[in-house]
Structures are given as C-alpha cells and as structure tokens.
C-alpha positions in Angstrom: -44.3 54.1 84.0 -45.8 56.7 86.5 -46.6 53.9 88.8 -43.1 52.5 88.6 -41.7 56.0 89.3 -43.7 56.2 92.6 -41.9 53.0 93.9 -38.6 54.9 94.2 -36.9 52.0 92.4 -34.3 53.0 89.8 -35.5 51.8 86.4 -32.1 52.6 84.7 -30.0 49.5 84.7 -32.7 47.2 86.2 -33.6 43.9 84.6 -37.3 44.2 83.7 -39.3 41.2 82.6 -42.6 41.9 80.8 -44.8 38.9 80.9 -47.0 39.3 77.9 -46.5 40.3 74.3 -49.7 42.0 73.3 -49.7 45.1 71.2 -51.9 46.8 73.8 -49.7 46.3 76.9 -46.7 44.0 76.6 -44.9 45.5 73.6 -45.5 49.2 74.5 -44.4 48.5 78.1 -41.2 46.9 76.9 -40.4 49.8 74.7 -41.1 52.3 77.6 -38.8 50.4 79.9 -36.1 50.3 77.2 -36.4 54.0 76.7 -35.9 54.4 80.5 -32.6 52.3 80.1 -33.8 49.1 81.7 -32.6 45.8 80.3 -35.8 44.2 79.1 -36.9 40.6 78.5 -40.2 39.8 77.0 -41.7 36.5 78.2 -45.1 34.9 77.6 -47.2 31.9 78.6 -45.2 29.6 76.3 -41.7 30.7 77.5 -39.6 27.7 78.6 -38.8 27.7 82.3 -40.9 30.8 82.8 -40.2 30.8 86.6 -36.5 31.1 86.0 -37.0 34.1 83.7 -39.4 35.9 86.1 -37.2 35.2 89.1 -34.4 37.2 87.4 -36.5 40.4 87.3 -35.9 43.4 89.4 -39.2 44.7 87.8 -41.9 42.3 86.7 -44.8 43.5 84.7 -47.5 40.7 84.3 -49.9 41.2 81.4 -50.9 37.8 80.2 -54.5 37.5 81.1 -54.2 34.2 83.1 -55.4 34.4 86.7 -52.7 33.7 89.3 -50.1 32.7 86.7 -47.4 34.4 88.8 -46.8 32.7 92.1 -44.4 33.6 95.0 -41.7 31.1 93.8 -41.6 33.0 90.5 -40.6 36.4 92.0 -37.2 37.6 93.1 -37.2 38.8 96.7 -37.6 42.6 96.8 -38.8 42.9 93.1 -41.3 45.4 92.0 -44.4 43.6 90.6 -46.9 45.4 88.4 -50.0 43.3 87.7 -51.9 44.5 84.6 -54.0 41.3 84.3 -57.7 41.5 84.3 -59.4 38.2 84.9 -62.6 37.0 86.6 -63.0 34.5 89.4 -65.7 31.9 89.5 -67.7 34.4 91.7 -67.2 37.1 89.0 -64.7 39.1 91.0 -61.8 40.9 89.3 -58.4 39.2 89.8 -55.0 39.7 88.3 -52.3 37.6 86.8 -50.4 37.6 90.1 -51.3 35.6 93.2 -51.3 38.8 95.2 -51.5 37.3 98.7 -48.6 35.0 98.2 -46.4 37.3 96.1 -46.8 40.3 98.4 -44.8 38.3 101.0 -41.8 38.2 98.6 -42.1 41.4 96.5 -40.7 44.7 97.6 -43.7 46.5 96.0 -46.8 45.1 94.3 -49.8 46.6 92.6 -53.2 45.2 93.5 -56.0 44.1 91.2 -58.5 45.7 91.4 -57.2 49.1 92.5 -53.8 49.4 90.9 -53.2 49.8 87.1 -56.9 50.4 86.2 -57.3 53.6 88.3 -53.9 54.7 87.2 -54.8 54.3 83.6 -57.9 56.4 84.0 -55.9 59.1 85.9 -53.3 59.2 83.1 -56.0 59.5 80.4 -57.5 62.4 82.3 -54.1 64.1 82.7 -53.3 63.7 79.0 -56.8 65.0 78.0 -56.3 68.1 80.2 -52.8 68.7 78.8 -54.1 68.3 75.2 -56.8 70.9 75.9 -54.4 73.3 77.5 -52.0 73.0 74.5 -54.9 73.5 72.1 -56.0 76.6 74.0 -52.4 77.9 73.8 -51.8 77.7 77.6 -48.8 75.3 77.1 -46.0 75.4 74.7 
C-alpha cells in the first residue's frame, strides 16, 4: 500500500484487480485495497478471459507466481502495475509475473522485479519493528 501511495494515483474509487488468491499476498492485498475504498476484483490463473479482467484495472497487482503471465495487451493504458511475482528464469535470474519491458510501454507506473516489492517489504518490516520497539519503550502512544 505504501508503494501505491507513492504513485500519486487515487486508490479511492479506482478499480483494482488483484491477480492471485493466496493467503500470503492476494487476499490480504484485496482487503487492504477494499479498506482504501477501491473496487476490487480478485482474479487468478484459471479466470476466464483473464485479459479482459486485467484490462479493466486502474490498479493491477500481479501475485500469481507465473513468469511473464501479464503481457502488454492485458494492461489498461496508464494503469498502475505492481508486480509481486518471484520466479526464476532458465539462467536463474529473478523475474516477475509481468513482462516488464513490454508492459512499461503501456502502464502509467510499474514496479520492477527485482528491486520493487522485495526491498519495500524489507523496509516496511524494519519500520514496523522500530515502531513496535518504540511503543514497548513507551516512546509512542
């Protein structure tokens, strides 16, 4: 959510598609987006006409675990695309669920893999750890 906030795109009222239904990423992300007043659709690798569903998204969060599943023709021009996927190429390099090079030509904002959600996750864990320590020490209410 912090990453989305930095894009400057209004989450409230936006149509968000969460591609993935895992308990670790997909479902919690859908709930966070709902709490921010987005209209949320959860899709997955078995969704019929997946491209039509993803093309309707103002915000697309890809968390399926299938390398390059999301292609440029599946993204609405100007959409925010958050790639949470972690996959390996044949060479062992890290790759996301989104075909980054093709989709960046269509998207208004896109997170890279590596270098996007992973470092942000670590940062937020550290922020939460410091905040918890401060609360425990009585430095925060």
